[in-house]
Phi, psi and omega in degrees: 000134179290155184298317184295325177292315179300316182291319180294324182291325189246000186299318181296323177295319179295320178296321177297321178294321177297319178297321179296316178297325181295327179295334178282335185270337183276122188285329187260135182305322183292341181264000189292316183225144175275162179302134179093345178276145179263132181291120176297150181267138179299326183295340180274350189297310184302316180293319179296322180295319178297320180294322178297319177298320178295318180297321178296316180298319179294318181296321180290319182292325181272000177058048174290174185301152180297327180297314180293316180299317180294324177298316180291322177299319179298317179296319180295317181295317179293321177294321178298320180297326178281316187292325184248020179290154180294151178296149178295149176305152185301317181298318178295320180297321179295315179298316180298323181297309184284331181281328188228307188297312183298309179298328177293322177296320179298315180293327180295335178256042187302319181297313179295322181292322178295318178295317179296321178299316180294318181294335181264308188283328179296311175298323180298306182291324179296316179294319179301312181293318182300322181287344172284332180269324182229075185301331184293342180292345180298334181289346174275351179255322186229150175276167184302324181295319178295317180297320179296323179293316178300315183294324178292322182293328186240027178293120180299337181271003181291144179256016181292163181273352181224149175263142170082005177206150184273326183200180176104140177286165179300318182295317180296318180290329176300314177297319179296316181294323177300311181300313183295312183294314182294323179296320178295314180298318180294318178298320181297321180285307187295330181291349175295343177297339177274057178056027178084346183295321180298317179296320178300313181298314182295319179298312181296315182295320177296321177298316180295316182295312180296316177296327178293316179296312180297318181294318181295312182295324177292319182294327183265007177089012179258015184292330181303300178299322182298309183291328176295329180284313189276339188297329183291317185255005185295321185297302181295327183287309183291319179292328176294321177297318179297316181294319177295323175295319177297322177296321177294321180294323180290332172291317178300320179293327178296327178284320184282315184229078182286353182072224181276355179276158170289157180297325179296314180294317180299322180292320179296315180295317178294325179293324178294317177296316181298322180296320178293320178296319180295326177298316177294321178298319179301315179297319179297320182288325175295318177297318178299320179295322178297313180297318181297321184282320190256347183235310188301325186277353183295131182275323190283347182289131179301147181302318181300321179292321178300311182288327176295316178295319178297316179296321179296321179293318177301311182295315182296316182291319178295320176295320178299314180291330182278321187251342185303126176081001180290135179079005180252154176268131181299133182281352184285000000 
């Protein structure tokens, strides 16, 4: 094959490889790609690198021009530096995961996350509103002993030093909240193995229970202490439950509709994605437990400050999930 034919056939592929290498060299996300350029995919790199090596071997064997051979050698050397570079330090990998990889995974499962949000928040808000109209329906959700406990915890006339709990040090309650939150998140995710039905059930039931507690306390005039307590940690806790539910639903979908993959392969791939999502959910729930133990229960903090901090957390976490990792190349 003549050199000009060989070069014309593969020139666009070489240019694409050069653009991919350039994204690795540009430090700022806004400088990574110019308008109109398509971001090369990391998953295509190994195969593209092998083809470049083959093209270099052919060019050398056929004694093509030194300019072409040197261009291919340069691409091979630059690709080798990326392909065999040392792994990022562990601390950097952790930061990259939470700053970019985790929010991108959440967005990649947008359909499952939207379904999980509806399954959780619609029953929650529906139950809350219904109990303002029909307060007596709360007795179909909770027995009298449970209702008495809720009312004692959030009694506006209570003289206790903490809201939302009867006793226990902050450290002890921090451990309890971690156990409680993580167990809910894990059940929501793991129950997706039952073709997604388990995750649906857990999401709906959690929405009904949380909405039932909020609706009952609001209806009897105990909403002030209750909302002051939950507003601080509601964002990381509730959104973590939704994400764990979405992770469970995508596992269920892999079992029900694996596409062209075998069910075993689809389940393994969904499980790998789910495991990464659960890791991020675990961090969110630990953070929620910390806020719940050390901040939410404080009595002396002004109401405006409590609600301001809660709103800031809602806005910050939603922005993180929406914008985190956009325009960056995955380090994996």
